[in-house]
C-alpha positions, 0 to 999 in steps of 0.5 A: 455505508456505500462505496462510491469510489471509482478507484476502489478495487472491489466497488470501483472500476480500477484494475489491479495487477503486478506487484502485491506488498504487505506494508505497515501504515506510518500516515493517514494525513493526506486525503484518501491516501496512506503512506506506508513502510515496506521492509525487505532484506538485501544480500550483500555478497562481500560480507555474505550476510543480508542487511535490512532496508525500507522503502516508502509506498504511497497508496489510494485508501478506498472510502469503504476501508477503515484503516488507521496508523499502525495497521498492516494492509496489503496493497497492489499495483495499478495504473497511476492515480496521481504523481506518486500513488501507483498502488491501492489498498486491496485488504486490511490484514491486521492491527 
């Protein structure tokens, strides 16, 4: 299968820069888009402990990558593709 997606970091012309995250894919329902969950720790100075938080990241899924719900992927920051998409999937890490 040939990739004709202009927003593919490998075969297209989109440039990636900035932050890179590992996220777990929670939804692939929107067309050419994945929605993932990023978990991170935040230190709470008052209690001298850390708490777990999460955020949702919307990323562009290139045509050449086969990604399903539950997979772990690496996303990298890029120019805004749409109102909420500022990341693109660079590689699939695991199931």
